[in-house]
Steps between C-alpha positions, in 0.01 A plus 500: 500500500258779408479855633238401763723240662676619814872411514539146625126452532204350324288706262182634661185295446217641293273540801778681689534755221127584501377782722294405806182649357390668183370422156655347190381528143467177303816572301694514828338180627592314181866597550489315834292206380629361169166429330308666219224754547238256366620224735473741792144596405404132457645428846298789640182352356584167667575671832875422492615860475377806693239741370597855415370814667378810319733797519314709245221474246708289264800404715547190713781390730589215736576520871865429580389285792298274266788464253750428780270229640465350152879485456559357847237229443696395194207544263690749291 
């Protein structure tokens, strides 16, 4: 049992541990989805994975809602 498991209960699911809304950087997304950065980008080009949004001139992030939907669909 890990620290996130309530006594006598199941560990929380990944989508349950995500906030309702917000943004995630790619490094955070790849901790939830066990694939490489290049595989993620290739999946983006094919339309399998969500597009990022600009959060600065050189910074991109992903909507939590899009990542949650991806995980719940089982594509991750």
